[in-house]
mmCIF file of the N, C-alpha and C atoms, coordinates in Angstrom:
data_MODEL
# 
_entry.id   MODEL 
# 
loop_
_atom_site.group_PDB 
_atom_site.id 
_atom_site.type_symbol 
_atom_site.label_atom_id 
_atom_site.label_alt_id 
_atom_site.label_comp_id 
_atom_site.label_asym_id 
_atom_site.label_entity_id 
_atom_site.label_seq_id 
_atom_site.pdbx_PDB_ins_code 
_atom_site.Cartn_x 
_atom_site.Cartn_y 
_atom_site.Cartn_z 
_atom_site.occupancy 
_atom_site.B_iso_or_equiv 
_atom_site.pdbx_formal_charge 
_atom_site.auth_seq_id 
_atom_site.auth_comp_id 
_atom_site.auth_asym_id 
_atom_site.auth_atom_id 
_atom_site.pdbx_PDB_model_num 
ATOM 1   N N  . MET A 1 1  ? 0.854   -1.188 0.000  1.00 0.00 ? 1  MET A N  1 
ATOM 2   C CA . MET A 1 1  ? 0.000   0.000  0.000  1.00 0.00 ? 1  MET A CA 1 
ATOM 3   C C  . MET A 1 1  ? 0.891   1.239  0.000  1.00 0.00 ? 1  MET A C  1 
ATOM 4   N N  . GLU A 1 2  ? 0.676   2.087  -0.967 1.00 0.00 ? 2  GLU A N  1 
ATOM 5   C CA . GLU A 1 2  ? 1.389   3.353  -1.025 1.00 0.00 ? 2  GLU A CA 1 
ATOM 6   C C  . GLU A 1 2  ? 0.646   4.402  -0.218 1.00 0.00 ? 2  GLU A C  1 
ATOM 7   N N  . THR A 1 3  ? 1.423   5.298  0.394  1.00 0.00 ? 3  THR A N  1 
ATOM 8   C CA . THR A 1 3  ? 0.822   6.412  1.119  1.00 0.00 ? 3  THR A CA 1 
ATOM 9   C C  . THR A 1 3  ? 1.406   7.718  0.602  1.00 0.00 ? 3  THR A C  1 
ATOM 10  N N  . SER A 1 4  ? 0.637   8.754  0.732  1.00 0.00 ? 4  SER A N  1 
ATOM 11  C CA . SER A 1 4  ? 1.062   10.092 0.330  1.00 0.00 ? 4  SER A CA 1 
ATOM 12  C C  . SER A 1 4  ? 0.639   11.075 1.404  1.00 0.00 ? 4  SER A C  1 
ATOM 13  N N  . ILE A 1 5  ? 1.295   12.221 1.412  1.00 0.00 ? 5  ILE A N  1 
ATOM 14  C CA . ILE A 1 5  ? 0.937   13.292 2.336  1.00 0.00 ? 5  ILE A CA 1 
ATOM 15  C C  . ILE A 1 5  ? 0.401   14.457 1.518  1.00 0.00 ? 5  ILE A C  1 
ATOM 16  N N  . LEU A 1 6  ? -0.799  14.888 1.866  1.00 0.00 ? 6  LEU A N  1 
ATOM 17  C CA . LEU A 1 6  ? -1.406  16.068 1.251  1.00 0.00 ? 6  LEU A CA 1 
ATOM 18  C C  . LEU A 1 6  ? -1.247  17.220 2.226  1.00 0.00 ? 6  LEU A C  1 
ATOM 19  N N  . ILE A 1 7  ? -0.860  18.387 1.723  1.00 0.00 ? 7  ILE A N  1 
ATOM 20  C CA . ILE A 1 7  ? -0.649  19.560 2.566  1.00 0.00 ? 7  ILE A CA 1 
ATOM 21  C C  . ILE A 1 7  ? -1.668  20.626 2.172  1.00 0.00 ? 7  ILE A C  1 
ATOM 22  N N  . PHE A 1 8  ? -2.347  21.163 3.190  1.00 0.00 ? 8  PHE A N  1 
ATOM 23  C CA . PHE A 1 8  ? -3.370  22.183 2.962  1.00 0.00 ? 8  PHE A CA 1 
ATOM 24  C C  . PHE A 1 8  ? -3.054  23.420 3.802  1.00 0.00 ? 8  PHE A C  1 
ATOM 25  N N  . ASN A 1 9  ? -3.371  24.585 3.269  1.00 0.00 ? 9  ASN A N  1 
ATOM 26  C CA . ASN A 1 9  ? -3.222  25.842 4.006  1.00 0.00 ? 9  ASN A CA 1 
ATOM 27  C C  . ASN A 1 9  ? -4.507  26.254 4.713  1.00 0.00 ? 9  ASN A C  1 
ATOM 28  N N  . ASN A 1 10 ? -5.629  25.710 4.277  1.00 0.00 ? 10 ASN A N  1 
ATOM 29  C CA . ASN A 1 10 ? -6.934  26.062 4.844  1.00 0.00 ? 10 ASN A CA 1 
ATOM 30  C C  . ASN A 1 10 ? -7.709  24.793 5.135  1.00 0.00 ? 10 ASN A C  1 
ATOM 31  N N  . ILE A 1 11 ? -8.317  24.747 6.301  1.00 0.00 ? 11 ILE A N  1 
ATOM 32  C CA . ILE A 1 11 ? -9.078  23.552 6.662  1.00 0.00 ? 11 ILE A CA 1 
ATOM 33  C C  . ILE A 1 11 ? -10.315 23.390 5.782  1.00 0.00 ? 11 ILE A C  1 
ATOM 34  N N  . GLN A 1 12 ? -10.803 24.491 5.214  1.00 0.00 ? 12 GLN A N  1 
ATOM 35  C CA . GLN A 1 12 ? -11.977 24.412 4.346  1.00 0.00 ? 12 GLN A CA 1 
ATOM 36  C C  . GLN A 1 12 ? -11.699 23.587 3.084  1.00 0.00 ? 12 GLN A C  1 
ATOM 37  N N  . ASP A 1 13 ? -10.427 23.362 2.769  1.00 0.00 ? 13 ASP A N  1 
ATOM 38  C CA . ASP A 1 13 ? -10.061 22.574 1.598  1.00 0.00 ? 13 ASP A CA 1 
ATOM 39  C C  . ASP A 1 13 ? -10.029 21.073 1.896  1.00 0.00 ? 13 ASP A C  1 
ATOM 40  N N  . ILE A 1 14 ? -10.324 20.707 3.137  1.00 0.00 ? 14 ILE A N  1 
ATOM 41  C CA . ILE A 1 14 ? -10.271 19.312 3.574  1.00 0.00 ? 14 ILE A CA 1 
ATOM 42  C C  . ILE A 1 14 ? -11.694 18.805 3.788  1.00 0.00 ? 14 ILE A C  1 
ATOM 43  N N  . ASP A 1 15 ? -11.908 17.544 3.480  1.00 0.00 ? 15 ASP A N  1 
ATOM 44  C CA . ASP A 1 15 ? -13.215 16.925 3.695  1.00 0.00 ? 15 ASP A CA 1 
ATOM 45  C C  . ASP A 1 15 ? -13.511 16.859 5.199  1.00 0.00 ? 15 ASP A C  1 
ATOM 46  N N  . GLU A 1 16 ? -14.530 17.587 5.632  1.00 0.00 ? 16 GLU A N  1 
ATOM 47  C CA . GLU A 1 16 ? -14.853 17.692 7.057  1.00 0.00 ? 16 GLU A CA 1 
ATOM 48  C C  . GLU A 1 16 ? -15.169 16.339 7.690  1.00 0.00 ? 16 GLU A C  1 
ATOM 49  N N  . LYS A 1 17 ? -15.971 15.537 7.037  1.00 0.00 ? 17 LYS A N  1 
ATOM 50  C CA . LYS A 1 17 ? -16.347 14.241 7.608  1.00 0.00 ? 17 LYS A CA 1 
ATOM 51  C C  . LYS A 1 17 ? -15.129 13.333 7.756  1.00 0.00 ? 17 LYS A C  1 
ATOM 52  N N  . LYS A 1 18 ? -14.281 13.290 6.728  1.00 0.00 ? 18 LYS A N  1 
ATOM 53  C CA . LYS A 1 18 ? -13.092 12.443 6.804  1.00 0.00 ? 18 LYS A CA 1 
ATOM 54  C C  . LYS A 1 18 ? -12.153 12.901 7.915  1.00 0.00 ? 18 LYS A C  1 
ATOM 55  N N  . TRP A 1 19 ? -12.002 14.229 8.079  1.00 0.00 ? 19 TRP A N  1 
ATOM 56  C CA . TRP A 1 19 ? -11.163 14.764 9.159  1.00 0.00 ? 19 TRP A CA 1 
ATOM 57  C C  . TRP A 1 19 ? -11.708 14.335 10.512 1.00 0.00 ? 19 TRP A C  1 
ATOM 58  N N  . ASN A 1 20 ? -12.994 14.601 10.735 1.00 0.00 ? 20 ASN A N  1 
ATOM 59  C CA . ASN A 1 20 ? -13.598 14.307 12.039 1.00 0.00 ? 20 ASN A CA 1 
ATOM 60  C C  . ASN A 1 20 ? -13.679 12.812 12.326 1.00 0.00 ? 20 ASN A C  1 
ATOM 61  N N  . ASP A 1 21 ? -13.723 11.989 11.295 1.00 0.00 ? 21 ASP A N  1 
ATOM 62  C CA . ASP A 1 21 ? -13.717 10.533 11.512 1.00 0.00 ? 21 ASP A CA 1 
ATOM 63  C C  . ASP A 1 21 ? -12.424 10.074 12.176 1.00 0.00 ? 21 ASP A C  1 
ATOM 64  N N  . LEU A 1 22 ? -11.346 10.823 11.981 1.00 0.00 ? 22 LEU A N  1 
ATOM 65  C CA . LEU A 1 22 ? -10.054 10.457 12.568 1.00 0.00 ? 22 LEU A CA 1 
ATOM 66  C C  . LEU A 1 22 ? -9.807  11.090 13.937 1.00 0.00 ? 22 LEU A C  1 
ATOM 67  N N  . VAL A 1 23 ? -10.650 12.048 14.312 1.00 0.00 ? 23 VAL A N  1 
ATOM 68  C CA . VAL A 1 23 ? -10.439 12.773 15.574 1.00 0.00 ? 23 VAL A CA 1 
ATOM 69  C C  . VAL A 1 23 ? -11.407 12.248 16.631 1.00 0.00 ? 23 VAL A C  1 
ATOM 70  N N  . PRO A 1 24 ? -10.872 11.710 17.741 1.00 0.00 ? 24 PRO A N  1 
ATOM 71  C CA . PRO A 1 24 ? -11.768 11.280 18.822 1.00 0.00 ? 24 PRO A CA 1 
ATOM 72  C C  . PRO A 1 24 ? -12.561 12.457 19.381 1.00 0.00 ? 24 PRO A C  1 
ATOM 73  N N  . VAL A 1 25 ? -13.755 12.207 19.822 1.00 0.00 ? 25 VAL A N  1 
ATOM 74  C CA . VAL A 1 25 ? -14.613 13.261 20.381 1.00 0.00 ? 25 VAL A CA 1 
ATOM 75  C C  . VAL A 1 25 ? -13.909 13.984 21.527 1.00 0.00 ? 25 VAL A C  1 
ATOM 76  N N  . SER A 1 26 ? -13.072 13.280 22.257 1.00 0.00 ? 26 SER A N  1 
ATOM 77  C CA . SER A 1 26 ? -12.375 13.872 23.405 1.00 0.00 ? 26 SER A CA 1 
ATOM 78  C C  . SER A 1 26 ? -11.304 14.877 22.987 1.00 0.00 ? 26 SER A C  1 
ATOM 79  N N  . ARG A 1 27 ? -10.990 14.959 21.716 1.00 0.00 ? 27 ARG A N  1 
ATOM 80  C CA . ARG A 1 27 ? -9.964  15.879 21.211 1.00 0.00 ? 27 ARG A CA 1 
ATOM 81  C C  . ARG A 1 27 ? -10.598 17.086 20.539 1.00 0.00 ? 27 ARG A C  1 
ATOM 82  N N  . PHE A 1 28 ? -11.348 17.859 21.334 1.00 0.00 ? 28 PHE A N  1 
ATOM 83  C CA . PHE A 1 28 ? -12.085 19.007 20.823 1.00 0.00 ? 28 PHE A CA 1 
ATOM 84  C C  . PHE A 1 28 ? -11.190 19.968 20.044 1.00 0.00 ? 28 PHE A C  1 
ATOM 85  N N  . PHE A 1 29 ? -9.961  20.201 20.532 1.00 0.00 ? 29 PHE A N  1 
ATOM 86  C CA . PHE A 1 29 ? -9.085  21.185 19.911 1.00 0.00 ? 29 PHE A CA 1 
ATOM 87  C C  . PHE A 1 29 ? -8.518  20.721 18.557 1.00 0.00 ? 29 PHE A C  1 
ATOM 88  N N  . LEU A 1 30 ? -8.832  19.505 18.156 1.00 0.00 ? 30 LEU A N  1 
ATOM 89  C CA . LEU A 1 30 ? -8.491  19.023 16.818 1.00 0.00 ? 30 LEU A CA 1 
ATOM 90  C C  . LEU A 1 30 ? -9.720  18.873 15.934 1.00 0.00 ? 30 LEU A C  1 
ATOM 91  N N  . SER A 1 31 ? -10.889 19.214 16.479 1.00 0.00 ? 31 SER A N  1 
ATOM 92  C CA . SER A 1 31 ? -12.114 19.070 15.686 1.00 0.00 ? 31 SER A CA 1 
ATOM 93  C C  . SER A 1 31 ? -12.129 20.077 14.537 1.00 0.00 ? 31 SER A C  1 
ATOM 94  N N  . TYR A 1 32 ? -12.769 19.702 13.480 1.00 0.00 ? 32 TYR A N  1 
ATOM 95  C CA . TYR A 1 32 ? -12.868 20.537 12.285 1.00 0.00 ? 32 TYR A CA 1 
ATOM 96  C C  . TYR A 1 32 ? -13.502 21.888 12.621 1.00 0.00 ? 32 TYR A C  1 
ATOM 97  N N  . ASP A 1 33 ? -14.586 21.881 13.380 1.00 0.00 ? 33 ASP A N  1 
ATOM 98  C CA . ASP A 1 33 ? -15.280 23.133 13.725 1.00 0.00 ? 33 ASP A CA 1 
ATOM 99  C C  . ASP A 1 33 ? -14.382 24.072 14.514 1.00 0.00 ? 33 ASP A C  1 
ATOM 100 N N  . TYR A 1 34 ? -13.674 23.528 15.504 1.00 0.00 ? 34 TYR A N  1 
ATOM 101 C CA . TYR A 1 34 ? -12.792 24.363 16.320 1.00 0.00 ? 34 TYR A CA 1 
ATOM 102 C C  . TYR A 1 34 ? -11.683 24.960 15.457 1.00 0.00 ? 34 TYR A C  1 
ATOM 103 N N  . LEU A 1 35 ? -11.016 24.136 14.651 1.00 0.00 ? 35 LEU A N  1 
ATOM 104 C CA . LEU A 1 35 ? -9.909  24.624 13.832 1.00 0.00 ? 35 LEU A CA 1 
ATOM 105 C C  . LEU A 1 35 ? -10.387 25.626 12.790 1.00 0.00 ? 35 LEU A C  1 
ATOM 106 N N  . SER A 1 36 ? -11.559 25.416 12.251 1.00 0.00 ? 36 SER A N  1 
ATOM 107 C CA . SER A 1 36 ? -12.124 26.361 11.298 1.00 0.00 ? 36 SER A CA 1 
ATOM 108 C C  . SER A 1 36 ? -12.366 27.717 11.955 1.00 0.00 ? 36 SER A C  1 
ATOM 109 N N  . THR A 1 37 ? -12.920 27.707 13.142 1.00 0.00 ? 37 THR A N  1 
ATOM 110 C CA . THR A 1 37 ? -13.173 28.950 13.878 1.00 0.00 ? 37 THR A CA 1 
ATOM 111 C C  . THR A 1 37 ? -11.866 29.638 14.244 1.00 0.00 ? 37 THR A C  1 
ATOM 112 N N  . LEU A 1 38 ? -10.891 28.876 14.720 1.00 0.00 ? 38 LEU A N  1 
ATOM 113 C CA . LEU A 1 38 ? -9.595  29.428 15.079 1.00 0.00 ? 38 LEU A CA 1 
ATOM 114 C C  . LEU A 1 38 ? -8.930  30.077 13.870 1.00 0.00 ? 38 LEU A C  1 
ATOM 115 N N  . GLU A 1 39 ? -8.983  29.406 12.750 1.00 0.00 ? 39 GLU A N  1 
ATOM 116 C CA . GLU A 1 39 ? -8.374  29.926 11.527 1.00 0.00 ? 39 GLU A CA 1 
ATOM 117 C C  . GLU A 1 39 ? -9.023  31.238 11.101 1.00 0.00 ? 39 GLU A C  1 
ATOM 118 N N  . LYS A 1 40 ? -10.327 31.318 11.186 1.00 0.00 ? 40 LYS A N  1 
ATOM 119 C CA . LYS A 1 40 ? -11.039 32.529 10.768 1.00 0.00 ? 40 LYS A CA 1 
ATOM 120 C C  . LYS A 1 40 ? -10.818 33.691 11.729 1.00 0.00 ? 40 LYS A C  1 
ATOM 121 N N  . SER A 1 41 ? -10.607 33.399 13.003 1.00 0.00 ? 41 SER A N  1 
ATOM 122 C CA . SER A 1 41 ? -10.527 34.464 14.002 1.00 0.00 ? 41 SER A CA 1 
ATOM 123 C C  . SER A 1 41 ? -9.104  34.912 14.315 1.00 0.00 ? 41 SER A C  1 
ATOM 124 N N  . ASN A 1 42 ? -8.095  34.250 13.773 1.00 0.00 ? 42 ASN A N  1 
ATOM 125 C CA . ASN A 1 42 ? -6.726  34.569 14.129 1.00 0.00 ? 42 ASN A CA 1 
ATOM 126 C C  . ASN A 1 42 ? -5.953  35.043 12.900 1.00 0.00 ? 42 ASN A C  1 
ATOM 127 N N  . GLN A 1 43 ? -5.575  36.311 12.923 1.00 0.00 ? 43 GLN A N  1 
ATOM 128 C CA . GLN A 1 43 ? -4.840  36.885 11.800 1.00 0.00 ? 43 GLN A CA 1 
ATOM 129 C C  . GLN A 1 43 ? -3.326  36.847 12.012 1.00 0.00 ? 43 GLN A C  1 
ATOM 130 N N  . GLU A 1 44 ? -2.877  36.456 13.199 1.00 0.00 ? 44 GLU A N  1 
ATOM 131 C CA . GLU A 1 44 ? -1.449  36.472 13.503 1.00 0.00 ? 44 GLU A CA 1 
ATOM 132 C C  . GLU A 1 44 ? -0.761  35.138 13.222 1.00 0.00 ? 44 GLU A C  1 
ATOM 133 N N  . MET A 1 45 ? -1.528  34.095 12.958 1.00 0.00 ? 45 MET A N  1 
ATOM 134 C CA . MET A 1 45 ? -0.954  32.777 12.728 1.00 0.00 ? 45 MET A CA 1 
ATOM 135 C C  . MET A 1 45 ? -1.315  32.274 11.339 1.00 0.00 ? 45 MET A C  1 
ATOM 136 N N  . GLU A 1 46 ? -0.440  31.420 10.839 1.00 0.00 ? 46 GLU A N  1 
ATOM 137 C CA . GLU A 1 46 ? -0.760  30.656 9.643  1.00 0.00 ? 46 GLU A CA 1 
ATOM 138 C C  . GLU A 1 46 ? -0.979  29.216 10.100 1.00 0.00 ? 46 GLU A C  1 
ATOM 139 N N  . PHE A 1 47 ? -1.675  28.458 9.306  1.00 0.00 ? 47 PHE A N  1 
ATOM 140 C CA . PHE A 1 47 ? -1.988  27.087 9.669  1.00 0.00 ? 47 PHE A CA 1 
ATOM 141 C C  . PHE A 1 47 ? -1.612  26.151 8.530  1.00 0.00 ? 47 PHE A C  1 
ATOM 142 N N  . ARG A 1 48 ? -1.205  24.948 8.889  1.00 0.00 ? 48 ARG A N  1 
ATOM 143 C CA . ARG A 1 48 ? -0.946  23.905 7.903  1.00 0.00 ? 48 ARG A CA 1 
ATOM 144 C C  . ARG A 1 48 ? -1.595  22.623 8.399  1.00 0.00 ? 48 ARG A C  1 
ATOM 145 N N  . TYR A 1 49 ? -2.175  21.912 7.470  1.00 0.00 ? 49 TYR A N  1 
ATOM 146 C CA . TYR A 1 49 ? -2.853  20.661 7.773  1.00 0.00 ? 49 TYR A CA 1 
ATOM 147 C C  . TYR A 1 49 ? -2.258  19.590 6.875  1.00 0.00 ? 49 TYR A C  1 
ATOM 148 N N  . LEU A 1 50 ? -1.806  18.511 7.452  1.00 0.00 ? 50 LEU A N  1 
ATOM 149 C CA . LEU A 1 50 ? -1.247  17.398 6.699  1.00 0.00 ? 50 LEU A CA 1 
ATOM 150 C C  . LEU A 1 50 ? -2.182  16.215 6.826  1.00 0.00 ? 50 LEU A C  1 
ATOM 151 N N  . VAL A 1 51 ? -2.479  15.601 5.704  1.00 0.00 ? 51 VAL A N  1 
ATOM 152 C CA . VAL A 1 51 ? -3.355  14.434 5.685  1.00 0.00 ? 51 VAL A CA 1 
ATOM 153 C C  . VAL A 1 51 ? -2.599  13.293 5.001  1.00 0.00 ? 51 VAL A C  1 
ATOM 154 N N  . LEU A 1 52 ? -2.452  12.205 5.725  1.00 0.00 ? 52 LEU A N  1 
ATOM 155 C CA . LEU A 1 52 ? -1.827  11.005 5.182  1.00 0.00 ? 52 LEU A CA 1 
ATOM 156 C C  . LEU A 1 52 ? -2.926  10.172 4.532  1.00 0.00 ? 52 LEU A C  1 
ATOM 157 N N  . VAL A 1 53 ? -2.755  9.872  3.248  1.00 0.00 ? 53 VAL A N  1 
ATOM 158 C CA . VAL A 1 53 ? -3.777  9.128  2.499  1.00 0.00 ? 53 VAL A CA 1 
ATOM 159 C C  . VAL A 1 53 ? -3.157  7.903  1.848  1.00 0.00 ? 53 VAL A C  1 
ATOM 160 N N  . ASP A 1 54 ? -3.990  6.902  1.606  1.00 0.00 ? 54 ASP A N  1 
ATOM 161 C CA . ASP A 1 54 ? -3.519  5.738  0.857  1.00 0.00 ? 54 ASP A CA 1 
ATOM 162 C C  . ASP A 1 54 ? -3.768  5.973  -0.628 1.00 0.00 ? 54 ASP A C  1 
ATOM 163 N N  . ASN A 1 55 ? -3.451  4.998  -1.455 1.00 0.00 ? 55 ASN A N  1 
ATOM 164 C CA . ASN A 1 55 ? -3.578  5.171  -2.898 1.00 0.00 ? 55 ASN A CA 1 
ATOM 165 C C  . ASN A 1 55 ? -5.028  5.277  -3.361 1.00 0.00 ? 55 ASN A C  1 
ATOM 166 N N  . GLU A 1 56 ? -5.979  4.990  -2.478 1.00 0.00 ? 56 GLU A N  1 
ATOM 167 C CA . GLU A 1 56 ? -7.398  5.168  -2.801 1.00 0.00 ? 56 GLU A CA 1 
ATOM 168 C C  . GLU A 1 56 ? -7.969  6.440  -2.161 1.00 0.00 ? 56 GLU A C  1 
ATOM 169 N N  . MET A 1 57 ? -7.057  7.310  -1.679 1.00 0.00 ? 57 MET A N  1 
ATOM 170 C CA . MET A 1 57 ? -7.397  8.601  -1.073 1.00 0.00 ? 57 MET A CA 1 
ATOM 171 C C  . MET A 1 57 ? -8.199  8.459  0.224  1.00 0.00 ? 57 MET A C  1 
ATOM 172 N N  . ARG A 1 58 ? -8.039  7.340  0.921  1.00 0.00 ? 58 ARG A N  1 
ATOM 173 C CA . ARG A 1 58 ? -8.638  7.193  2.249  1.00 0.00 ? 58 ARG A CA 1 
ATOM 174 C C  . ARG A 1 58 ? -7.717  7.858  3.255  1.00 0.00 ? 58 ARG A C  1 
ATOM 175 N N  . TYR A 1 59 ? -8.313  8.614  4.178  1.00 0.00 ? 59 TYR A N  1 
ATOM 176 C CA . TYR A 1 59 ? -7.524  9.295  5.201  1.00 0.00 ? 59 TYR A CA 1 
ATOM 177 C C  . TYR A 1 59 ? -7.005  8.276  6.203  1.00 0.00 ? 59 TYR A C  1 
ATOM 178 N N  . LEU A 1 60 ? -5.690  8.293  6.426  1.00 0.00 ? 60 LEU A N  1 
ATOM 179 C CA . LEU A 1 60 ? -5.069  7.388  7.377  1.00 0.00 ? 60 LEU A CA 1 
ATOM 180 C C  . LEU A 1 60 ? -4.608  8.110  8.636  1.00 0.00 ? 60 LEU A C  1 
ATOM 181 N N  . GLY A 1 61 ? -4.272  9.376  8.508  1.00 0.00 ? 61 GLY A N  1 
ATOM 182 C CA . GLY A 1 61 ? -3.793  10.157 9.647  1.00 0.00 ? 61 GLY A CA 1 
ATOM 183 C C  . GLY A 1 61 ? -3.802  11.630 9.314  1.00 0.00 ? 61 GLY A C  1 
ATOM 184 N N  . ILE A 1 62 ? -3.737  12.447 10.352 1.00 0.00 ? 62 ILE A N  1 
ATOM 185 C CA . ILE A 1 62 ? -3.765  13.897 10.177 1.00 0.00 ? 62 ILE A CA 1 
ATOM 186 C C  . ILE A 1 62 ? -2.756  14.549 11.114 1.00 0.00 ? 62 ILE A C  1 
ATOM 187 N N  . CYS A 1 63 ? -2.278  15.718 10.716 1.00 0.00 ? 63 CYS A N  1 
ATOM 188 C CA . CYS A 1 63 ? -1.419  16.568 11.546 1.00 0.00 ? 63 CYS A CA 1 
ATOM 189 C C  . CYS A 1 63 ? -1.867  18.008 11.339 1.00 0.00 ? 63 CYS A C  1 
ATOM 190 N N  . TYR A 1 64 ? -1.638  18.805 12.366 1.00 0.00 ? 64 TYR A N  1 
ATOM 191 C CA . TYR A 1 64 ? -2.042  20.200 12.307 1.00 0.00 ? 64 TYR A CA 1 
ATOM 192 C C  . TYR A 1 64 ? -0.915  21.034 12.896 1.00 0.00 ? 64 TYR A C  1 
ATOM 193 N N  . PHE A 1 65 ? -0.565  22.130 12.235 1.00 0.00 ? 65 PHE A N  1 
ATOM 194 C CA . PHE A 1 65 ? 0.512   23.006 12.691 1.00 0.00 ? 65 PHE A CA 1 
ATOM 195 C C  . PHE A 1 65 ? 0.046   24.441 12.734 1.00 0.00 ? 65 PHE A C  1 
ATOM 196 N N  . GLN A 1 66 ? 0.568   25.178 13.713 1.00 0.00 ? 66 GLN A N  1 
ATOM 197 C CA . GLN A 1 66 ? 0.381   26.622 13.776 1.00 0.00 ? 66 GLN A CA 1 
ATOM 198 C C  . GLN A 1 66 ? 1.736   27.248 13.495 1.00 0.00 ? 66 GLN A C  1 
ATOM 199 N N  . ILE A 1 67 ? 1.762   28.226 12.607 1.00 0.00 ? 67 ILE A N  1 
ATOM 200 C CA . ILE A 1 67 ? 2.991   28.917 12.265 1.00 0.00 ? 67 ILE A CA 1 
ATOM 201 C C  . ILE A 1 67 ? 2.866   30.345 12.794 1.00 0.00 ? 67 ILE A C  1 
ATOM 202 N N  . VAL A 1 68 ? 3.762   30.687 13.706 1.00 0.00 ? 68 VAL A N  1 
ATOM 203 C CA . VAL A 1 68 ? 3.724   31.996 14.357 1.00 0.00 ? 68 VAL A CA 1 
ATOM 204 C C  . VAL A 1 68 ? 5.042   32.709 14.077 1.00 0.00 ? 68 VAL A C  1 
ATOM 205 N N  . ALA A 1 69 ? 4.972   33.901 13.530 1.00 0.00 ? 69 ALA A N  1 
ATOM 206 C CA . ALA A 1 69 ? 6.173   34.706 13.303 1.00 0.00 ? 69 ALA A CA 1 
ATOM 207 C C  . ALA A 1 69 ? 6.515   35.453 14.589 1.00 0.00 ? 69 ALA A C  1 
ATOM 208 N N  . PHE A 1 70 ? 7.792   35.473 14.914 1.00 0.00 ? 70 PHE A N  1 
ATOM 209 C CA . PHE A 1 70 ? 8.217   36.254 16.075 1.00 0.00 ? 70 PHE A CA 1 
ATOM 210 C C  . PHE A 1 70 ? 9.628   36.750 15.848 1.00 0.00 ? 70 PHE A C  1 
ATOM 211 N N  . ARG A 1 71 ? 9.983   37.799 16.618 1.00 0.00 ? 71 ARG A N  1 
ATOM 212 C CA . ARG A 1 71 ? 11.326  38.359 16.566 1.00 0.00 ? 71 ARG A CA 1 
ATOM 213 C C  . ARG A 1 71 ? 12.074  37.909 17.809 1.00 0.00 ? 71 ARG A C  1 
ATOM 214 N N  . GLY A 1 72 ? 13.371  37.745 17.720 1.00 0.00 ? 72 GLY A N  1 
ATOM 215 C CA . GLY A 1 72 ? 14.190  37.295 18.832 1.00 0.00 ? 72 GLY A CA 1 
ATOM 216 C C  . GLY A 1 72 ? 14.048  38.157 20.064 1.00 0.00 ? 72 GLY A C  1 
ATOM 217 N N  . GLU A 1 73 ? 13.928  39.463 19.883 1.00 0.00 ? 73 GLU A N  1 
ATOM 218 C CA . GLU A 1 73 ? 13.808  40.351 21.050 1.00 0.00 ? 73 GLU A CA 1 
ATOM 219 C C  . GLU A 1 73 ? 12.519  40.098 21.838 1.00 0.00 ? 73 GLU A C  1 
ATOM 220 N N  . MET A 1 74 ? 11.566  39.448 21.236 1.00 0.00 ? 74 MET A N  1 
ATOM 221 C CA . MET A 1 74 ? 10.337  39.115 21.956 1.00 0.00 ? 74 MET A CA 1 
ATOM 222 C C  . MET A 1 74 ? 10.597  38.085 23.050 1.00 0.00 ? 74 MET A C  1 
ATOM 223 N N  . LEU A 1 75 ? 11.682  37.331 22.948 1.00 0.00 ? 75 LEU A N  1 
ATOM 224 C CA . LEU A 1 75 ? 11.981  36.282 23.917 1.00 0.00 ? 75 LEU A CA 1 
ATOM 225 C C  . LEU A 1 75 ? 12.557  36.826 25.223 1.00 0.00 ? 75 LEU A C  1 
ATOM 226 N N  . TYR A 1 76 ? 13.065  38.058 25.221 1.00 0.00 ? 76 TYR A N  1 
ATOM 227 C CA . TYR A 1 76 ? 13.694  38.601 26.420 1.00 0.00 ? 76 TYR A CA 1 
ATOM 228 C C  . TYR A 1 76 ? 12.770  38.637 27.630 1.00 0.00 ? 76 TYR A C  1 
ATOM 229 N N  . LYS A 1 77 ? 11.508  38.839 27.431 1.00 0.00 ? 77 LYS A N  1 
ATOM 230 C CA . LYS A 1 77 ? 10.593  38.897 28.564 1.00 0.00 ? 77 LYS A CA 1 
ATOM 231 C C  . LYS A 1 77 ? 10.426  37.523 29.223 1.00 0.00 ? 77 LYS A C  1 
ATOM 232 N N  . TYR A 1 78 ? 10.867  36.451 28.561 1.00 0.00 ? 78 TYR A N  1 
ATOM 233 C CA . TYR A 1 78 ? 10.744  35.106 29.122 1.00 0.00 ? 78 TYR A CA 1 
ATOM 234 C C  . TYR A 1 78 ? 12.052  34.587 29.720 1.00 0.00 ? 78 TYR A C  1 
ATOM 235 N N  . VAL A 1 79 ? 13.142  35.324 29.549 1.00 0.00 ? 79 VAL A N  1 
ATOM 236 C CA . VAL A 1 79 ? 14.454  34.894 30.021 1.00 0.00 ? 79 VAL A CA 1 
ATOM 237 C C  . VAL A 1 79 ? 14.867  35.784 31.186 1.00 0.00 ? 79 VAL A C  1 
ATOM 238 N N  . SER A 1 80 ? 15.275  35.141 32.317 1.00 0.00 ? 80 SER A N  1 
ATOM 239 C CA . SER A 1 80 ? 15.701  35.940 33.463 1.00 0.00 ? 80 SER A CA 1 
ATOM 240 C C  . SER A 1 80 ? 17.100  36.483 33.222 1.00 0.00 ? 80 SER A C  1 
ATOM 241 N N  . ASN A 1 81 ? 17.458  37.531 33.941 1.00 0.00 ? 81 ASN A N  1 
ATOM 242 C CA . ASN A 1 81 ? 18.776  38.156 33.809 1.00 0.00 ? 81 ASN A CA 1 
ATOM 243 C C  . ASN A 1 81 ? 19.811  37.470 34.668 1.00 0.00 ? 81 ASN A C  1 
ATOM 244 N N  . ALA A 1 82 ? 19.435  36.433 35.400 1.00 0.00 ? 82 ALA A N  1 
ATOM 245 C CA . ALA A 1 82 ? 20.369  35.758 36.308 1.00 0.00 ? 82 ALA A CA 1 
ATOM 246 C C  . ALA A 1 82 ? 21.395  34.933 35.568 1.00 0.00 ? 82 ALA A C  1 
# 
């Protein structure tokens, strides 16, 4: 069985039912509805969705990434001077 990885920039480009079939109900923060809302309401992040499919385009697995731009000087508030 061959597998491929499909990469999407928007969750709306992914089949909602197939996505949710792979996400347990207990994983609300990976649900299609939650990610769709997060994507629409957040202008500071980019999102990537990876879907592992077999040669018949059946979903085998999913991954979700948030891409956040930051500058190095932003880290100073998290590092002590000690």
